[in-house]
Backbone bond lengths (Angstrom), bond angles and torsions (degrees), N, CA, C in turn:
res aa  C-N    CA-C-N  psi(-1)  N-CA   C-N-CA  omega(-1)  CA-C   N-CA-C  phi
1 X - - - 1.437 - - 1.528 107.99 -
2 X 1.327 116.19 128.01 1.460 119.11 -178.12 1.519 110.37 -94.24
3 X 1.298 113.31 145.92 1.465 119.01 177.84 1.517 108.24 -98.40
4 X 1.284 116.16 137.95 1.455 120.83 174.52 1.514 108.31 -92.62
5 X 1.300 113.45 135.71 1.454 118.08 176.03 1.523 106.47 -92.26
6 X 1.292 114.58 122.63 1.456 119.89 -177.16 1.520 110.19 -102.16
7 X 1.301 115.00 130.19 1.464 118.89 176.45 1.514 108.72 -74.07
8 X 1.285 113.95 146.48 1.460 116.86 176.65 1.517 108.87 -67.01
9 X 1.297 116.69 154.89 1.462 121.00 -179.56 1.508 112.34 -57.46
10 X 1.311 116.80 -38.98 1.463 121.19 -178.53 1.528 111.33 -67.39
11 X 1.337 117.94 -42.94 1.466 120.91 -179.76 1.521 110.55 -65.97
12 X 1.320 117.09 -43.37 1.464 120.56 178.74 1.516 109.83 -64.09
13 X 1.306 116.12 -39.53 1.456 120.76 179.43 1.524 111.62 -63.35
14 X 1.328 117.43 -40.20 1.467 119.16 -179.06 1.527 111.34 -69.02
15 X 1.326 117.97 -31.95 1.468 121.24 175.89 1.527 109.18 -65.06
16 X 1.328 115.96 -45.95 1.464 120.70 178.12 1.523 109.43 -62.50
17 X 1.327 117.70 -44.29 1.463 121.57 -179.89 1.524 111.49 -58.87
18 X 1.346 116.63 -43.32 1.463 119.83 179.75 1.517 111.16 -65.58
19 X 1.342 116.78 -42.81 1.471 120.36 178.11 1.524 110.37 -63.28
20 X 1.321 115.21 -45.45 1.463 120.03 180.00 1.519 110.89 -61.87
21 X 1.316 116.55 -45.64 1.464 121.47 179.83 1.524 110.78 -61.15
22 X 1.339 116.69 -43.27 1.471 120.40 178.95 1.519 110.84 -63.13
23 X 1.329 117.24 -41.68 1.469 121.11 179.70 1.525 110.81 -66.57
24 X 1.321 116.84 -44.35 1.467 120.01 179.02 1.521 111.06 -61.86
25 X 1.327 115.90 -41.63 1.462 120.18 178.57 1.526 110.70 -62.96
26 X 1.322 116.32 -41.00 1.467 121.33 178.29 1.525 111.21 -61.43
27 X 1.327 116.40 -41.98 1.466 120.72 179.43 1.521 110.61 -63.99
28 X 1.319 116.78 -48.14 1.465 120.55 -178.93 1.520 110.74 -61.26
29 X 1.327 117.00 -42.54 1.463 120.03 -179.95 1.521 111.47 -67.39
30 X 1.336 117.96 -32.98 1.458 120.00 179.61 1.524 111.26 -71.32
31 X 1.330 116.19 -30.85 1.465 120.51 177.63 1.519 109.33 -68.08
32 X 1.301 115.63 -35.67 1.453 120.06 177.03 1.505 113.14 96.90
33 X 1.278 115.18 107.53 1.457 121.33 173.01 1.523 108.32 -80.49
34 X 1.304 117.08 161.18 1.457 117.71 175.09 1.523 109.73 -56.11
35 X 1.283 116.40 137.17 1.458 119.96 -179.89 1.513 111.34 -98.71
36 X 1.294 116.77 -5.29 1.459 120.97 175.95 1.518 107.96 -135.68
37 X 1.314 117.11 151.84 1.469 119.10 179.16 1.528 110.47 -62.84
38 X 1.320 115.97 146.73 1.461 119.56 179.87 1.515 111.24 -144.98
39 X 1.308 114.48 168.79 1.460 122.08 176.52 1.523 106.59 -121.01
40 X 1.336 116.01 128.66 1.462 121.17 178.30 1.523 108.76 -111.11
41 X 1.320 115.19 145.61 1.456 121.71 -178.63 1.519 109.29 -117.67
42 X 1.328 116.08 125.25 1.448 122.54 179.05 1.526 108.78 -118.95
43 X 1.323 116.76 129.90 1.464 120.43 172.74 1.524 107.56 -79.56
44 X 1.328 116.40 137.85 1.459 122.46 178.64 1.532 108.09 -110.89
45 X 1.325 117.88 95.76 1.462 119.56 -174.68 1.522 114.93 -73.95
46 X 1.337 118.25 -4.40 1.458 120.08 176.61 1.513 114.54 98.19
47 X 1.320 117.37 -0.48 1.458 120.16 -179.81 1.532 112.47 -111.06
48 X 1.342 115.59 18.55 1.454 120.23 178.38 1.519 114.89 92.80
49 X 1.319 116.62 -9.17 1.466 119.28 -180.00 1.523 110.87 -85.33
50 X 1.327 115.44 157.65 1.463 123.97 172.75 1.530 105.43 -123.72
51 X 1.314 118.10 111.15 1.456 121.64 -176.47 1.522 108.97 -104.68
52 X 1.329 115.98 113.74 1.460 120.22 179.24 1.524 108.95 -65.92
53 X 1.342 115.67 122.30 1.462 119.57 -179.84 1.523 112.44 -113.71
54 X 1.324 117.60 -14.45 1.458 119.47 178.93 1.504 112.94 179.80
55 X 1.319 114.51 167.43 1.460 121.97 177.51 1.522 108.01 -150.48
56 X 1.311 115.74 151.10 1.455 121.19 -178.48 1.532 107.90 -147.68
57 X 1.319 116.58 146.68 1.469 118.68 178.26 1.524 108.86 -68.94
58 X 1.306 114.96 153.53 1.464 120.11 -179.66 1.525 111.23 -60.91
59 X 1.334 116.66 -34.19 1.465 120.74 179.38 1.533 112.34 -65.35
60 X 1.339 116.55 -29.43 1.466 120.93 -178.66 1.523 112.96 -93.78
61 X 1.326 116.73 -7.64 1.461 121.12 -175.33 1.525 111.22 -66.29
62 X 1.335 117.64 129.40 1.467 121.61 179.72 1.526 111.53 -78.37
63 X 1.330 116.69 87.50 1.467 121.99 -174.25 1.522 113.59 -55.94
64 X 1.312 117.46 -35.33 1.463 119.94 -174.74 1.523 113.86 -89.27
65 X 1.337 117.97 -6.64 1.463 118.61 -175.91 1.529 112.64 -146.60
66 X 1.320 117.17 50.03 1.461 121.46 -179.40 1.532 111.26 -59.07
67 X 1.322 116.96 -46.07 1.460 119.97 -178.31 1.529 111.38 -62.15
68 X 1.316 116.38 -43.21 1.471 119.86 179.19 1.533 110.49 -64.79
69 X 1.328 116.57 -39.94 1.463 121.05 177.52 1.534 110.01 -59.42
70 X 1.324 116.87 -47.84 1.462 120.45 179.43 1.525 111.17 -61.37
71 X 1.332 116.93 -43.61 1.460 120.99 -179.49 1.528 110.82 -61.95
72 X 1.333 115.94 -45.66 1.477 120.57 -178.67 1.526 111.96 -66.47
73 X 1.325 116.77 -42.30 1.459 120.91 -174.48 1.529 113.20 -80.91
74 X 1.325 117.94 -39.53 1.462 120.42 -169.08 1.524 114.81 -127.47
75 X 1.338 117.95 -6.30 1.454 120.74 -179.11 1.523 112.01 85.71
76 X 1.303 114.97 -178.74 1.459 120.15 -179.04 1.512 111.77 -73.27
77 X 1.319 115.68 163.19 1.456 120.68 178.27 1.516 110.85 143.45
78 X 1.313 115.48 -171.18 1.458 120.97 178.28 1.524 108.02 -105.46
79 X 1.333 115.17 134.30 1.462 121.46 -175.67 1.525 111.20 -132.47
80 X 1.321 114.42 151.03 1.453 121.84 167.70 1.520 105.85 -103.53
81 X 1.327 116.37 120.59 1.465 122.20 176.02 1.526 104.82 -100.35
82 X 1.331 116.22 114.48 1.462 120.59 -172.32 1.523 110.44 -124.36
83 X 1.321 116.11 127.73 1.461 120.36 178.85 1.535 109.21 -89.99
84 X 1.335 114.65 147.58 1.463 121.76 178.37 1.524 107.35 -127.71
85 X 1.312 115.71 123.36 1.464 120.87 179.91 1.530 110.46 -72.71
86 X 1.325 116.61 165.64 1.461 120.91 -178.76 1.526 112.60 -63.28
87 X 1.331 118.51 -20.53 1.459 120.34 178.19 1.529 112.22 -90.04
88 X 1.350 117.01 4.44 1.455 121.30 176.69 1.510 115.24 92.57
89 X 1.325 118.54 -6.50 1.462 120.00 178.77 1.522 109.91 -84.01
90 X 1.317 114.90 153.69 1.459 119.40 -179.99 1.516 111.00 -77.63
91 X 1.322 115.15 140.88 1.452 122.25 174.04 1.518 108.35 -102.33
92 X 1.325 116.62 -155.74 1.465 120.05 179.71 1.529 111.84 -61.59
93 X 1.313 115.80 152.18 1.458 120.81 176.90 1.526 108.99 -140.96
94 X 1.300 114.98 163.57 1.464 119.82 -179.32 1.529 108.37 -153.20
95 X 1.314 114.90 144.36 1.458 121.48 173.92 1.521 108.40 -94.64
96 X 1.333 116.06 134.02 1.470 120.34 178.60 1.524 109.41 -132.27
97 X 1.326 114.91 147.58 1.466 121.15 174.41 1.510 107.81 -109.08
98 X 1.311 114.98 128.71 1.468 121.05 -178.18 1.527 107.87 -113.68
99 X 1.319 115.85 125.34 1.456 120.84 178.16 1.522 109.75 -74.52
100 X 1.298 115.28 148.63 1.468 119.71 174.19 1.530 108.66 -63.54
101 X 1.295 116.16 147.06 1.466 120.07 176.73 1.526 108.28 -69.68
102 X 1.309 115.17 132.13 1.462 119.91 178.04 1.510 109.42 -96.78
103 X 1.298 114.32 125.47 1.454 119.72 179.33 1.524 109.43 -98.76
104 X 1.289 115.69 129.48 1.454 121.40 179.01 1.520 107.61 -104.29
105 X 1.325 115.04 119.95 1.464 119.08 178.67 1.521 108.55 -85.45
106 X 1.313 116.15 131.46 1.461 118.04 179.33 1.495 112.54 -105.19
């Protein structure tokens, strides 16, 4: 009569966890993370949602006129400006309020 050697639940679980983690990592990498740093813009409508309205590469980002860029591209409102590193992780972010452009009739 042969005896079966049973793996402990924890050891079997860690093998599954490693396989699962490797597979998940493979899937994410196949989808493709950003390969260059970028800035994403989310409109904050005030109800807890974050609505992605645009993204731009860090090289194209207007460092000296972020507020004007947001106003021109998306209009006034409250936005989350969120940086994304080249490895796909989030960097620093900031919430900004942009006033509507006032038009003066002459």
